[in-house]
C-alpha positions in Angstrom: 67.8 -51.2 -173.1 68.1 -54.3 -175.2 71.7 -54.9 -174.2 70.8 -55.2 -170.5 67.9 -57.5 -171.4 70.3 -59.9 -173.2 72.9 -59.5 -170.4 70.5 -60.6 -167.7 69.3 -63.6 -169.7 72.9 -64.5 -170.5 73.7 -64.7 -166.8 70.8 -67.2 -166.2 71.7 -69.1 -169.3 75.3 -69.4 -168.2 74.2 -70.7 -164.8 72.1 -73.4 -166.6 75.1 -74.2 -168.9 77.4 -74.5 -165.8 75.0 -77.0 -164.3 74.9 -79.1 -167.5 78.7 -78.9 -167.7 79.2 -80.0 -164.1 77.0 -83.0 -164.7 78.7 -83.9 -167.9 82.2 -83.6 -166.4 81.5 -85.8 -163.5 79.8 -88.4 -165.8 82.6 -88.3 -168.3 85.2 -88.9 -165.6 83.1 -91.9 -164.2 82.4 -94.0 -167.3 79.4 -92.0 -168.3 77.6 -92.8 -165.0 76.5 -90.4 -162.3 77.9 -91.2 -158.9 75.4 -91.6 -156.1 75.3 -93.0 -152.6 75.0 -96.8 -152.4 71.6 -96.6 -150.7 70.2 -94.4 -153.4 71.7 -96.6 -156.1 70.2 -99.8 -154.6 66.7 -98.4 -154.3 66.7 -97.0 -157.8 64.7 -98.4 -160.7 66.8 -100.6 -163.1 66.7 -97.9 -165.8 68.1 -95.4 -163.4 70.8 -97.8 -162.2 72.0 -98.0 -165.8 72.9 -94.3 -165.7 74.2 -94.3 -162.1 77.0 -95.9 -160.1 77.5 -96.2 -156.4 80.3 -94.1 -155.0 83.6 -95.9 -154.2 87.1 -94.9 -153.4 87.9 -94.8 -157.1 85.0 -92.4 -157.9 86.2 -89.1 -159.3 84.6 -85.8 -158.2 82.1 -87.8 -156.2 80.9 -84.6 -154.5 79.6 -83.4 -157.8 77.4 -86.5 -158.2 73.9 -87.1 -157.0 74.8 -86.6 -153.4 72.3 -83.9 -152.3 69.1 -85.3 -150.7 66.0 -83.8 -149.1 63.9 -86.1 -146.9 63.8 -89.2 -149.1 67.1 -91.0 -149.1 66.1 -92.9 -152.2 66.2 -89.7 -154.3 69.2 -87.6 -154.8 70.4 -84.7 -157.0 73.6 -82.9 -157.8 74.9 -79.3 -157.6 74.7 -79.4 -161.4 71.0 -80.2 -161.3 70.4 -77.2 -158.9 72.4 -74.8 -161.1 70.6 -76.1 -164.3 67.1 -75.8 -162.8 67.6 -72.4 -161.2 69.4 -71.0 -164.2 66.8 -72.2 -166.8 63.9 -71.1 -164.7 65.4 -67.7 -164.0 66.0 -67.3 -167.8 62.4 -68.2 -168.6 61.1 -65.8 -165.9 63.3 -63.0 -167.2 62.1 -63.5 -170.7 58.5 -63.6 -169.6 58.7 -60.3 -167.7 61.0 -58.5 -170.1 58.8 -59.3 -173.1 55.5 -58.5 -171.3 54.3 -62.0 -171.0 53.3 -64.5 -173.5 
């Protein structure tokens, strides 16, 4: 019923919220900058460098920063990014199918 509909969307929304929270936490603990590998930081555009910082010994929760990479070492993303994208897309898909489309 309607309760199950909202429960399923709530799980996806909580996943997206967890992703945003992870990213916010790591940034708050690191002077509002997202930690990333030095190579990624150095190759970033100046506007991106303003929001990032290279990982050092003093970096807190560095493993929650932008440390995941695919093939391009100049681009990185975080666990929080993954949770946010998967959760928000899952919620949108659930709404779409549960409501019969747009």
